[in-house]
BAMI-844213 format. One record per residue: residue number from 1; residue in one letter; x, y, z of N, C-alpha, C, O in turn. Coordinates in steps of 0.1 Angstrom, whole numbers, plus 5000, padded with zeros to 4 digits. Last residue first. Layout:
+-----+----+------+------+------+-------+-------+-------+------+------+------+------+------+------+
|   i | aa | n_px | n_py | n_pz | ca_px | ca_py | ca_pz | c_px | c_py | c_pz | o_px | o_py | o_pz |
+-----+----+------+------+------+-------+-------+-------+------+------+------+------+------+------+
| NUM |  a |    X |    Y |    Z |     X |     Y |     Z |    X |    Y |    Z |    X |    Y |    Z |
...
+-----+----+------+------+------+-------+-------+-------+------+------+------+------+------+------+
END
This chain:
+-----+----+------+------+------+-------+-------+-------+------+------+------+------+------+------+
|   i | aa | n_px | n_py | n_pz | ca_px | ca_py | ca_pz | c_px | c_py | c_pz | o_px | o_py | o_pz |
+-----+----+------+------+------+-------+-------+-------+------+------+------+------+------+------+
|  75 |  a | 1021 | 2694 | 8322 |  1021 |  2689 |  8311 | 1012 | 2675 | 8310 | 1010 | 2669 | 8299 |
|  74 |  i | 1002 | 2718 | 8341 |  1008 |  2703 |  8341 | 1006 | 2696 | 8328 | 0995 | 2692 | 8323 |
|  73 |  k | 1005 | 2753 | 8334 |  0996 |  2740 |  8335 | 1004 | 2725 | 8337 | 1015 | 2726 | 8332 |
|  72 |  r | 1006 | 2773 | 8368 |  1011 |  2768 |  8356 | 1005 | 2756 | 8350 | 0999 | 2748 | 8357 |
|  71 |  l | 0996 | 2799 | 8385 |  0993 |  2790 |  8380 | 0998 | 2786 | 8365 | 0995 | 2791 | 8354 |
|  70 |  a | 1013 | 2818 | 8409 |  1013 |  2816 |  8395 | 1008 | 2803 | 8391 | 1015 | 2793 | 8394 |
|  69 |  v | 1009 | 2841 | 8435 |  1007 |  2828 |  8432 | 1004 | 2826 | 8416 | 0994 | 2831 | 8410 |
|  68 |  v | 1016 | 2862 | 8461 |  1016 |  2862 |  8446 | 1012 | 2846 | 8441 | 1018 | 2839 | 8449 |
|  67 |  p | 1008 | 2875 | 8492 |  1012 |  2863 |  8481 | 1011 | 2866 | 8468 | 1003 | 2876 | 8465 |
|  66 |  i | 1020 | 2904 | 8506 |  1009 |  2901 |  8500 | 1015 | 2887 | 8489 | 1023 | 2888 | 8481 |
|  65 |  e | 1040 | 2906 | 8534 |  1041 |  2903 |  8521 | 1029 | 2897 | 8514 | 1027 | 2885 | 8516 |
|  64 |  r | 1027 | 2922 | 8564 |  1030 |  2911 |  8556 | 1033 | 2914 | 8544 | 1031 | 2926 | 8542 |
|  63 |  e | 1017 | 2945 | 8573 |  1035 |  2945 |  8573 | 1040 | 2932 | 8566 | 1052 | 2929 | 8563 |
|  62 |  t | 0989 | 2964 | 8558 |  0997 |  2952 |  8563 | 1015 | 2952 | 8565 | 1023 | 2959 | 8558 |
|  61 |  r | 0980 | 2984 | 8543 |  0977 |  2979 |  8555 | 0979 | 2968 | 8566 | 0974 | 2965 | 8577 |
|  60 |  t | 0991 | 2985 | 8519 |  0996 |  2997 |  8531 | 0990 | 2994 | 8543 | 0993 | 3001 | 8553 |
|  59 |  e | 0983 | 2966 | 8507 |  0994 |  2965 |  8509 | 1002 | 2975 | 8519 | 1013 | 2974 | 8525 |
|  58 |  y | 0962 | 2976 | 8499 |  0960 |  2966 |  8508 | 0974 | 2963 | 8513 | 0976 | 2957 | 8523 |
|  57 |  e | 0964 | 2996 | 8479 |  0955 |  3000 |  8491 | 0963 | 2990 | 8502 | 0968 | 2995 | 8512 |
|  56 |  a | 0972 | 2979 | 8460 |  0985 |  2991 |  8465 | 0978 | 2993 | 8478 | 0984 | 2993 | 8488 |
|  55 |  f | 0950 | 2968 | 8453 |  0958 |  2960 |  8460 | 0971 | 2967 | 8465 | 0979 | 2961 | 8473 |
|  54 |  r | 0932 | 2986 | 8441 |  0931 |  2983 |  8453 | 0940 | 2972 | 8463 | 0939 | 2969 | 8475 |
|  53 |  k | 0938 | 2989 | 8416 |  0947 |  2999 |  8423 | 0944 | 2993 | 8439 | 0953 | 2993 | 8447 |
|  52 |  a | 0950 | 2967 | 8392 |  0940 |  2967 |  8402 | 0942 | 2975 | 8413 | 0950 | 2971 | 8422 |
|  51 |  a | 0969 | 2971 | 8373 |  0955 |  2970 |  8368 | 0945 | 2969 | 8378 | 0933 | 2971 | 8375 |
|  50 |  a | 0990 | 2974 | 8394 |  0986 |  2988 |  8380 | 0972 | 2986 | 8372 | 0965 | 2994 | 8367 |
|  49 |  k | 0990 | 2957 | 8407 |  0987 |  2971 |  8414 | 0985 | 2978 | 8403 | 0978 | 2988 | 8403 |
|  48 |  i | 0999 | 2937 | 8390 |  0988 |  2938 |  8396 | 0982 | 2950 | 8400 | 0970 | 2953 | 8398 |
|  47 |  r | 1026 | 2947 | 8382 |  1017 |  2950 |  8373 | 1001 | 2943 | 8378 | 0992 | 2944 | 8369 |
|  46 |  q | 1037 | 2944 | 8411 |  1036 |  2958 |  8403 | 1022 | 2955 | 8392 | 1012 | 2961 | 8394 |
|  45 |  f | 1035 | 2913 | 8411 |  1025 |  2921 |  8419 | 1027 | 2939 | 8415 | 1017 | 2946 | 8416 |
|  44 |  h | 1056 | 2906 | 8391 |  1042 |  2907 |  8390 | 1031 | 2912 | 8400 | 1020 | 2914 | 8397 |
|  43 |  h | 1077 | 2914 | 8402 |  1075 |  2920 |  8393 | 1062 | 2919 | 8387 | 1057 | 2928 | 8380 |
|  42 |  h | 1079 | 2904 | 8429 |  1077 |  2921 |  8429 | 1071 | 2920 | 8417 | 1060 | 2925 | 8417 |
|  41 |  r | 1082 | 2877 | 8418 |  1071 |  2882 |  8427 | 1067 | 2896 | 8429 | 1055 | 2900 | 8431 |
|  40 |  e | 1105 | 2879 | 8407 |  1096 |  2878 |  8404 | 1084 | 2881 | 8409 | 1076 | 2889 | 8402 |
|  39 |  e | 1124 | 2886 | 8431 |  1122 |  2896 |  8419 | 1111 | 2891 | 8411 | 1104 | 2900 | 8407 |
|  38 |  g | 1109 | 2866 | 8456 |  1118 |  2878 |  8451 | 1113 | 2884 | 8439 | 1101 | 2887 | 8436 |
|  37 |  v | 1083 | 2842 | 8445 |  1091 |  2853 |  8455 | 1102 | 2860 | 8448 | 1103 | 2861 | 8436 |
|  36 |  l | 1052 | 2827 | 8443 |  1064 |  2834 |  8435 | 1070 | 2843 | 8449 | 1064 | 2849 | 8458 |
|  35 |  p | 1036 | 2798 | 8448 |  1042 |  2810 |  8452 | 1054 | 2817 | 8445 | 1065 | 2812 | 8444 |
|  34 |  e | 1023 | 2778 | 8419 |  1034 |  2781 |  8426 | 1037 | 2796 | 8432 | 1040 | 2805 | 8424 |
|  33 |  a | 0999 | 2752 | 8414 |  0999 |  2764 |  8420 | 1014 | 2767 | 8427 | 1017 | 2760 | 8436 |
|  32 |  w | 0996 | 2734 | 8384 |  1002 |  2733 |  8396 | 1003 | 2749 | 8400 | 1005 | 2758 | 8392 |
|  31 |  m | 0966 | 2721 | 8368 |  0976 |  2734 |  8370 | 0982 | 2729 | 8382 | 0976 | 2722 | 8390 |
|  30 |  a | 0943 | 2709 | 8346 |  0953 |  2703 |  8356 | 0965 | 2716 | 8359 | 0972 | 2719 | 8349 |
|  29 |  w | 0915 | 2727 | 8332 |  0930 |  2727 |  8328 | 0936 | 2721 | 8343 | 0934 | 2728 | 8353 |
|  28 |  k | 0887 | 2729 | 8312 |  0895 |  2727 |  8323 | 0908 | 2720 | 8319 | 0911 | 2713 | 8310 |
|  27 |  g | 0873 | 2755 | 8290 |  0878 |  2741 |  8292 | 0882 | 2743 | 8307 | 0881 | 2753 | 8314 |
|  26 |  d | 0861 | 2781 | 8286 |  0867 |  2774 |  8275 | 0873 | 2759 | 8276 | 0878 | 2753 | 8267 |
|  25 |  r | 0850 | 2789 | 8308 |  0841 |  2788 |  8300 | 0850 | 2781 | 8286 | 0843 | 2776 | 8277 |
|  24 |  t | 0870 | 2772 | 8333 |  0865 |  2784 |  8326 | 0857 | 2781 | 8312 | 0859 | 2771 | 8306 |
|  23 |  e | 0887 | 2762 | 8360 |  0878 |  2760 |  8350 | 0875 | 2770 | 8344 | 0877 | 2780 | 8351 |
|  22 |  v | 0915 | 2745 | 8372 |  0911 |  2754 |  8369 | 0899 | 2754 | 8356 | 0901 | 2748 | 8345 |
|  21 |  q | 0927 | 2724 | 8398 |  0920 |  2724 |  8385 | 0913 | 2734 | 8384 | 0904 | 2735 | 8392 |
|  20 |  v | 0959 | 2720 | 8413 |  0947 |  2722 |  8412 | 0940 | 2720 | 8398 | 0947 | 2716 | 8389 |
|  19 |  e | 0984 | 2711 | 8434 |  0978 |  2708 |  8422 | 0964 | 2711 | 8423 | 0957 | 2707 | 8433 |
|  18 |  p | 0990 | 2718 | 8460 |  0992 |  2728 |  8447 | 0988 | 2723 | 8435 | 0987 | 2731 | 8426 |
|  17 |  n | 0983 | 2722 | 8489 |  0978 |  2713 |  8480 | 0978 | 2721 | 8467 | 0968 | 2728 | 8464 |
|  16 |  a | 0994 | 2740 | 8506 |  0994 |  2725 |  8511 | 0991 | 2715 | 8498 | 0995 | 2704 | 8498 |
|  15 |  v | 0991 | 2762 | 8490 |  1006 |  2758 |  8493 | 1007 | 2742 | 8498 | 1016 | 2734 | 8495 |
|  14 |  l | 0966 | 2765 | 8488 |  0974 |  2760 |  8479 | 0989 | 2757 | 8480 | 0996 | 2751 | 8472 |
|  13 |  n | 0961 | 2768 | 8517 |  0952 |  2756 |  8512 | 0959 | 2755 | 8496 | 0957 | 2744 | 8490 |
|  12 |  h | 0969 | 2792 | 8521 |  0975 |  2783 |  8530 | 0969 | 2769 | 8522 | 0976 | 2759 | 8523 |
|  11 |  y | 0952 | 2806 | 8503 |  0966 |  2806 |  8498 | 0972 | 2794 | 8509 | 0981 | 2787 | 8504 |
|  10 |  w | 0927 | 2804 | 8515 |  0927 |  2799 |  8501 | 0945 | 2799 | 8499 | 0949 | 2790 | 8492 |
|   9 |  g | 0927 | 2818 | 8539 |  0927 |  2806 |  8537 | 0930 | 2799 | 8528 | 0934 | 2787 | 8529 |
|   8 |  p | 0953 | 2849 | 8533 |  0940 |  2842 |  8535 | 0941 | 2827 | 8534 | 0951 | 2821 | 8530 |
|   7 |  s | 0975 | 2861 | 8558 |  0975 |  2855 |  8546 | 0961 | 2844 | 8545 | 0958 | 2834 | 8553 |
|   6 |  k | 0972 | 2883 | 8584 |  0974 |  2872 |  8580 | 0972 | 2866 | 8566 | 0960 | 2869 | 8564 |
|   5 |  p | 0963 | 2910 | 8589 |  0976 |  2908 |  8592 | 0980 | 2892 | 8588 | 0992 | 2890 | 8589 |
|   4 |  a | 0948 | 2923 | 8558 |  0945 |  2917 |  8569 | 0962 | 2911 | 8572 | 0970 | 2907 | 8564 |
|   3 |  g | 0942 | 2931 | 8532 |  0957 |  2937 |  8540 | 0953 | 2936 | 8555 | 0956 | 2944 | 8564 |
|   2 |  g | 0925 | 2917 | 8525 |  0922 |  2936 |  8524 | 0932 | 2937 | 8529 | 0933 | 2948 | 8534 |
|   1 |  m | 0923 | 2891 | 8515 |  0922 |  2897 |  8530 | 0923 | 2911 | 8534 | 0922 | 2915 | 8546 |
+-----+----+------+------+------+-------+-------+-------+------+------+------+------+------+------+
END
């Protein structure tokens, strides 16, 4: 959402329905979407900003915390 005041719809969908299927050219996997919080979220968001500078800019445009979601394989 580029720093909009509200989190994007995909985030709310993942929170409401965290079981997802991820598909790449290498296959499909059942996964669980887990919003990260606290130090874990901070750590990963720093890595995201280092890899994609635009996220640092998005952060300056909003007062909300930009969500970070981990996808974990379902055993």
